[in-house]
C-alpha positions as CSV (number, residue, x, y, z in Angstrom):
1,X,-191.8,-82.9,113.7
2,X,-194.9,-83.1,115.8
3,X,-194.7,-79.4,116.7
4,X,-194.3,-78.5,113.0
5,X,-197.4,-80.6,112.2
6,X,-199.3,-79.0,115.0
7,X,-198.3,-75.5,113.7
8,X,-199.2,-76.4,110.2
9,X,-202.5,-77.8,111.4
10,X,-203.3,-74.5,113.2
11,X,-202.6,-72.5,110.1
12,X,-204.8,-74.8,108.1
13,X,-207.6,-74.4,110.5
14,X,-207.2,-70.6,110.6
15,X,-207.2,-70.4,106.8
16,X,-210.3,-72.6,106.6
17,X,-212.0,-70.3,109.2
18,X,-211.1,-67.1,107.2
19,X,-212.2,-68.7,104.0
20,X,-215.4,-69.7,105.5
21,X,-216.0,-66.2,106.9
22,X,-215.3,-64.6,103.5
23,X,-217.5,-67.3,101.8
24,X,-220.2,-66.7,104.3
25,X,-220.0,-62.9,103.7
26,X,-220.2,-63.4,100.0
27,X,-223.2,-65.8,100.3
28,X,-224.9,-63.3,102.7
29,X,-224.4,-60.5,100.2
30,X,-225.4,-62.7,97.2
31,X,-228.1,-60.9,95.3
32,X,-227.6,-57.7,97.3
33,X,-227.3,-54.7,95.0
34,X,-224.8,-52.2,96.4
35,X,-225.2,-48.5,95.9
36,X,-223.1,-45.5,96.9
37,X,-225.6,-44.8,99.6
38,X,-225.8,-48.4,100.8
39,X,-222.4,-49.9,100.2
40,X,-222.7,-52.7,102.8
41,X,-220.4,-53.4,105.6
42,X,-217.7,-55.4,103.7
43,X,-216.0,-55.3,100.4
44,X,-217.7,-57.4,97.7
45,X,-214.4,-58.5,96.3
46,X,-212.2,-59.1,99.3
47,X,-214.6,-59.6,102.2
48,X,-212.7,-57.0,104.3
49,X,-214.6,-54.7,106.6
50,X,-215.2,-51.1,105.5
51,X,-214.5,-48.2,107.8
52,X,-217.1,-45.4,107.9
53,X,-214.9,-43.2,109.9
54,X,-212.7,-41.0,107.7
55,X,-210.2,-40.5,110.5
56,X,-209.6,-44.3,110.9
57,X,-206.5,-45.1,108.8
58,X,-206.4,-48.8,109.7
59,X,-209.2,-49.8,107.3
60,X,-210.4,-48.7,103.9
61,X,-212.8,-45.7,104.2
62,X,-216.1,-45.7,102.4
63,X,-218.4,-42.7,102.7
64,X,-222.2,-43.2,103.0
65,X,-222.8,-39.6,102.2
66,X,-223.5,-40.3,98.5
67,X,-226.2,-37.8,97.5
68,X,-225.3,-34.5,96.1
69,X,-225.8,-31.5,98.3
70,X,-227.5,-28.9,96.0
71,X,-227.2,-25.2,96.8
72,X,-230.2,-23.0,97.7
73,X,-232.5,-21.6,95.0
74,X,-231.5,-24.3,92.6
75,X,-233.9,-26.5,90.5
76,X,-232.9,-29.9,89.1
77,X,-232.9,-30.0,85.3
78,X,-233.1,-33.6,84.0
79,X,-230.9,-33.8,80.9
80,X,-231.7,-35.4,77.6
81,X,-231.8,-34.9,73.9
82,X,-232.4,-31.4,72.7
83,X,-232.6,-29.5,69.4
84,X,-230.7,-26.3,69.8
85,X,-231.0,-23.3,67.6
86,X,-233.6,-21.0,66.3
87,X,-236.9,-22.5,65.1
88,X,-238.0,-19.2,63.6
89,X,-236.8,-17.4,60.4
90,X,-233.4,-15.9,60.8
91,X,-234.6,-12.4,60.1
92,X,-231.3,-10.9,61.2
93,X,-229.4,-13.1,58.7
94,X,-226.7,-14.0,61.3
95,X,-226.8,-17.7,60.4
96,X,-225.3,-18.4,63.8
97,X,-228.0,-20.5,65.3
98,X,-228.7,-23.3,62.9
99,X,-230.7,-26.2,64.4
100,X,-228.7,-29.1,65.8
101,X,-229.5,-32.2,67.9
102,X,-227.3,-32.6,71.0
103,X,-227.6,-34.3,74.5
104,X,-227.3,-32.4,77.7
105,X,-226.4,-34.0,81.1
106,X,-228.3,-33.5,84.3
107,X,-227.6,-30.2,86.0
108,X,-229.0,-27.6,88.4
109,X,-230.0,-24.0,87.7
110,X,-231.2,-21.1,89.8
111,X,-235.0,-20.7,89.6
112,X,-234.6,-17.0,89.4
113,X,-232.3,-14.3,88.0
114,X,-229.9,-13.0,90.6
115,X,-231.5,-10.1,92.4
116,X,-230.2,-6.7,93.7
117,X,-230.5,-8.2,97.2
118,X,-228.3,-11.2,96.2
119,X,-225.6,-9.0,94.8
120,X,-225.7,-6.6,97.8
121,X,-225.1,-9.6,100.0
122,X,-222.1,-10.6,97.9
123,X,-220.6,-7.1,98.2
124,X,-221.3,-7.0,102.0
125,X,-219.1,-10.1,102.5
126,X,-216.5,-9.2,99.9
127,X,-216.0,-5.9,101.9
128,X,-214.1,-8.0,104.5
129,X,-211.9,-9.8,101.9
130,X,-210.8,-7.1,99.4
131,X,-209.6,-3.5,99.5
132,X,-211.9,-0.6,98.7
133,X,-210.6,-0.1,95.2
134,X,-211.1,-3.8,94.4
135,X,-214.6,-3.7,95.9
136,X,-215.5,-0.8,93.7
137,X,-214.7,-3.0,90.6
138,X,-217.2,-5.6,91.8
139,X,-220.1,-3.2,92.1
140,X,-222.7,-3.1,89.4
141,X,-222.5,-0.1,87.1
142,X,-225.3,2.3,87.9
143,X,-224.3,4.4,84.9
144,X,-226.1,1.9,82.7
145,X,-229.3,3.9,83.3
146,X,-227.9,7.1,81.9
147,X,-229.0,8.4,78.5
148,X,-228.6,11.6,76.6
149,X,-232.3,11.8,75.7
150,X,-234.0,10.0,78.5
151,X,-235.2,10.5,82.1
152,X,-234.0,7.0,83.1
153,X,-231.0,8.7,84.8
154,X,-233.1,8.7,88.0
155,X,-232.7,5.0,88.3
156,X,-229.0,5.4,88.6
157,X,-229.6,6.4,92.2
158,X,-232.5,4.1,93.1
159,X,-232.6,0.8,91.1
160,X,-229.8,-1.0,92.9
161,X,-230.0,0.6,96.3
162,X,-233.7,1.3,97.1
163,X,-235.2,-1.6,99.2
164,X,-238.3,-1.6,97.0
165,X,-236.1,-3.0,94.2
166,X,-234.4,-5.7,96.4
167,X,-236.0,-8.6,94.5
168,X,-235.7,-7.2,91.0
169,X,-232.9,-8.6,88.8
170,X,-229.5,-7.0,89.3
171,X,-228.5,-4.9,86.3
172,X,-225.2,-3.4,85.2
173,X,-223.2,-6.5,85.9
174,X,-220.5,-7.7,83.5
175,X,-219.7,-11.3,82.7
176,X,-216.6,-11.0,84.7
177,X,-218.5,-9.7,87.8
178,X,-221.0,-12.5,87.4
179,X,-218.2,-15.1,87.5
180,X,-216.8,-13.4,90.6
181,X,-220.2,-13.7,92.3
182,X,-220.4,-17.4,91.4
183,X,-216.9,-18.1,92.9
184,X,-217.8,-16.3,96.1
185,X,-221.1,-18.1,96.4
186,X,-219.4,-21.5,96.1
187,X,-217.0,-20.7,98.9
188,X,-219.6,-19.1,101.1
189,X,-222.2,-21.9,100.8
190,X,-219.5,-24.6,101.3
191,X,-218.3,-22.9,104.5
192,X,-221.9,-22.9,105.8
193,X,-222.2,-26.7,105.2
194,X,-218.9,-27.4,106.9
195,X,-219.8,-25.3,109.9
196,X,-223.3,-26.8,110.2
197,X,-221.8,-30.3,110.2
198,X,-219.1,-29.3,112.6
199,X,-216.4,-30.6,110.4
200,X,-212.7,-29.8,110.4
201,X,-212.3,-26.4,108.6
202,X,-208.8,-27.2,107.4
203,X,-210.0,-30.0,105.1
204,X,-209.0,-29.5,101.5
205,X,-211.6,-29.5,98.7
206,X,-210.4,-33.0,97.6
207,X,-211.0,-34.3,101.1
208,X,-214.5,-32.8,101.2
209,X,-215.2,-34.5,97.9
210,X,-214.0,-37.8,99.3
211,X,-216.4,-37.4,102.2
212,X,-219.3,-36.6,100.0
213,X,-220.0,-33.2,101.7
214,X,-218.7,-30.9,99.0
215,X,-220.9,-28.6,97.0
216,X,-220.2,-28.5,93.3
217,X,-219.1,-25.1,92.0
218,X,-221.7,-22.4,91.2
219,X,-221.0,-21.1,87.7
220,X,-222.6,-19.5,84.7
221,X,-224.6,-22.0,82.7
222,X,-223.2,-22.8,79.3
223,X,-225.2,-21.8,76.3
224,X,-226.5,-25.3,75.6
225,X,-227.7,-25.8,79.2
226,X,-229.3,-22.4,79.3
227,X,-231.2,-23.0,76.0
228,X,-232.3,-26.5,77.0
229,X,-233.5,-25.3,80.4
230,X,-235.3,-22.3,78.9
231,X,-237.2,-24.3,76.3
232,X,-238.3,-27.0,78.9
233,X,-239.5,-29.4,76.3
234,X,-240.2,-31.9,79.1
235,X,-243.6,-30.2,79.3
236,X,-244.5,-31.4,75.8
237,X,-243.7,-35.0,76.3
238,X,-246.2,-37.9,76.2
239,X,-246.0,-41.7,76.0
240,X,-242.5,-43.0,75.2
241,X,-240.1,-40.2,74.2
242,X,-242.6,-38.5,72.0
243,X,-243.1,-34.8,72.0
244,X,-246.5,-33.4,70.9
245,X,-245.1,-30.1,69.4
246,X,-242.1,-27.8,69.4
247,X,-241.7,-24.6,71.3
248,X,-240.6,-21.2,70.0
249,X,-240.7,-19.7,73.6
250,X,-240.4,-21.3,77.1
251,X,-244.1,-22.0,77.1
252,X,-246.8,-23.7,75.1
253,X,-248.4,-22.0,72.1
254,X,-247.0,-20.0,69.2
255,X,-247.3,-16.6,70.7
256,X,-246.5,-14.6,73.9
257,X,-249.9,-14.6,75.5
258,X,-251.4,-17.3,77.8
259,X,-253.4,-19.7,75.6
260,X,-255.2,-21.3,78.5
261,X,-258.5,-20.2,80.0
262,X,-257.4,-20.0,83.6
263,X,-257.7,-23.7,84.3
264,X,-254.6,-24.5,82.4
265,X,-251.2,-25.5,83.9
266,X,-249.8,-21.9,83.5
267,X,-252.6,-20.3,85.5
268,X,-253.6,-16.7,85.1
269,X,-256.1,-15.4,82.5
270,X,-256.3,-16.3,78.9
271,X,-254.6,-13.6,76.9
272,X,-252.2,-12.5,79.6
273,X,-248.7,-11.8,78.5
274,X,-246.2,-14.5,79.7
275,X,-243.1,-12.3,79.7
276,X,-242.0,-8.8,80.4
277,X,-240.8,-7.4,77.1
278,X,-241.2,-4.5,74.6
279,X,-244.4,-5.0,72.8
280,X,-243.7,-2.6,70.0
281,X,-242.0,0.8,69.2
282,X,-242.4,2.9,72.3
283,X,-244.7,0.3,74.0
284,X,-243.0,-1.3,77.0
285,X,-246.0,-2.4,78.9
286,X,-249.3,-1.6,77.4
287,X,-252.1,0.7,78.6
288,X,-252.5,1.4,82.3
289,X,-255.4,-0.4,83.9
290,X,-255.5,-3.1,81.3
291,X,-255.4,-6.5,83.0
292,X,-253.3,-8.0,80.1
293,X,-250.6,-5.3,80.7
294,X,-247.3,-7.2,80.9
295,X,-246.7,-5.8,84.4
296,X,-243.7,-3.5,84.3
297,X,-242.2,-0.9,82.0
298,X,-238.7,-1.6,83.5
299,X,-237.4,-5.0,84.9
300,X,-239.9,-6.7,87.2
301,X,-239.7,-8.7,90.4
302,X,-238.0,-12.0,89.6
303,X,-241.1,-14.0,90.6
304,X,-243.5,-11.8,88.5
305,X,-244.3,-14.3,85.8
306,X,-245.2,-18.0,85.9
307,X,-242.3,-20.4,85.8
308,X,-241.7,-22.8,82.9
309,X,-242.0,-26.6,83.1
310,X,-238.6,-26.9,84.8
311,X,-239.8,-24.4,87.5
312,X,-237.6,-21.6,86.2
313,X,-238.8,-18.0,86.2
314,X,-238.2,-15.4,83.4
315,X,-236.3,-17.6,81.0
316,X,-237.7,-15.2,78.4
317,X,-238.0,-11.5,79.0
318,X,-237.3,-9.4,82.1
319,X,-233.5,-9.6,81.7
320,X,-231.1,-11.1,79.2
321,X,-228.7,-13.4,80.9
322,X,-225.0,-14.1,80.5
323,X,-223.9,-17.6,79.7
324,X,-220.3,-19.0,79.8
325,X,-219.6,-19.4,76.1
326,X,-217.3,-17.4,74.0
327,X,-219.2,-16.2,70.9
328,X,-218.5,-17.5,67.5
329,X,-221.0,-17.7,64.6
330,X,-220.1,-21.4,63.9
331,X,-220.5,-22.6,67.5
332,X,-223.5,-24.9,66.7
333,X,-221.7,-26.3,63.8
334,X,-218.3,-27.0,65.5
335,X,-219.1,-28.0,69.1
336,X,-219.4,-31.5,70.3
337,X,-222.9,-33.1,70.3
338,X,-222.6,-34.1,74.0
339,X,-222.6,-31.2,76.4
340,X,-221.5,-28.7,73.8
341,X,-219.5,-25.7,75.0
342,X,-217.3,-23.1,73.2
343,X,-214.4,-22.2,75.6
344,X,-212.4,-20.2,73.0
345,X,-212.2,-19.6,69.2
346,X,-210.8,-23.0,68.2
347,X,-212.1,-24.2,64.8
348,X,-213.6,-20.7,64.2
349,X,-210.7,-18.3,64.6
350,X,-211.3,-14.6,64.8
351,X,-209.0,-14.0,61.7
352,X,-211.7,-15.8,59.6
353,X,-213.9,-12.7,59.9
354,X,-211.4,-10.0,59.3
355,X,-212.6,-8.0,62.3
356,X,-211.3,-7.3,65.8
357,X,-214.8,-7.5,67.1
358,X,-214.7,-11.2,67.6
359,X,-212.2,-12.4,70.2
360,X,-212.1,-14.7,73.2
361,X,-213.4,-11.9,75.4
362,X,-216.7,-11.8,73.6
363,X,-219.4,-13.7,75.5
364,X,-222.9,-14.9,74.6
365,X,-226.1,-13.6,76.3
366,X,-229.6,-14.9,75.8
367,X,-233.2,-14.7,76.8
368,X,-234.6,-11.3,75.7
369,X,-235.4,-8.5,78.2
370,X,-237.8,-5.8,79.2
371,X,-236.5,-3.6,76.4
372,X,-236.4,-6.3,73.7
373,X,-239.1,-7.2,71.1
374,X,-240.4,-10.8,70.9
375,X,-237.8,-12.0,68.4
376,X,-235.2,-12.1,71.1
377,X,-237.4,-14.0,73.6
378,X,-236.8,-17.3,71.7
379,X,-234.3,-19.5,73.6
380,X,-232.4,-20.1,70.3
381,X,-231.6,-16.4,69.7
382,X,-228.0,-15.4,70.4
383,X,-226.3,-12.1,71.0
384,X,-222.9,-11.1,72.3
385,X,-221.0,-8.5,74.3
386,X,-217.5,-8.0,75.8
387,X,-217.1,-9.8,79.1
388,X,-216.2,-6.6,80.9
389,X,-219.2,-4.6,79.5
390,X,-222.5,-4.2,81.2
391,X,-226.0,-2.8,80.4
392,X,-229.3,-2.2,82.1
393,X,-230.8,-5.3,80.3
394,X,-228.3,-8.1,81.1
395,X,-228.3,-10.0,84.3
396,X,-227.5,-13.6,85.2
397,X,-228.3,-16.8,87.1
398,X,-226.0,-19.6,88.2
399,X,-225.9,-23.3,87.3
400,X,-224.2,-26.3,88.9
401,X,-223.2,-29.7,87.5
402,X,-225.2,-32.7,88.8
403,X,-223.0,-35.4,90.3
404,X,-223.5,-38.9,91.7
405,X,-225.2,-42.0,90.4
406,X,-228.4,-40.3,89.5
407,X,-227.0,-36.8,89.5
408,X,-229.6,-35.5,92.0
């Protein structure tokens, strides 16, 4: 009986000590605000120690790597409320871009259009992974420069391959090829991160996510993201969620020339054109020697013009850009008001229009280009093309979802 009491007493003492330890831990952490990057050493609810070694299976693993690893060339785009759609008269009578208020989550976007150099790098590495006939299908079409009544055919030989055009936007790339590039870029950048951190190369993507060292997928931006980033209304904000004025284009003012006198935030000279576009019938750049010449008759270097208030270059002019969305006239009416996206023709079936032109292979492109007039430079303007088609005026840039507590 005495031994039993002694044993019971020892268990009581042990329980008291454990309880005191947990209570002490709780009191020590009282008022301590835990975050993903600073989780503390013990569980807030059990008092048990955390393990910060992913290979230790004896304790619960908690990663301290809590901040997103963004890819190179990306700019953070803080989300918020936005009014999508055209704010100009619908002169084309498409009625497919009615104004609508939505909210967009934080995301990342390439500061420039993808260049010839970027795409040549992609083809160089894909050469080791695919057969010659498959590689040929990934190459941009140089035939897009051909024309029955034009001398532009000469660019078929030079635009993509000549080093002087390395940092000009890639042309002749279809929506499908742009998606192939984004997938390769995700895998390539992720491997570089794993190699640099000397991590186990056999880890699955799920394991990389759990360790906080995964890179989110590069992808084409959806239409709402692209339009929100292009308009960059953050530059018109003052006081508490007030905006001084709207924007037709990705810059201040009602026109396509620089309204500032040289001391303004956009720099350059007052009256300079802010985009590379077609100024009128037969006028792609203005008169030679004129300082307000828009710079190039064809596409220009991706850093040629000043960036918008999100730090993004050429969100109007230079090249149109593919976005992810399937095209339907009623997208703005049907889509959700939080992170809207049209993945297919649901709610707006192709049979409604009595034409085979609209199907789920028809994708949206936006932004206006070197060969477009000003109407198409407005972020709200929409056009479409088959996902396997390409032209000399459509390029692309990538986006990436923002993840984590703050998403950056």
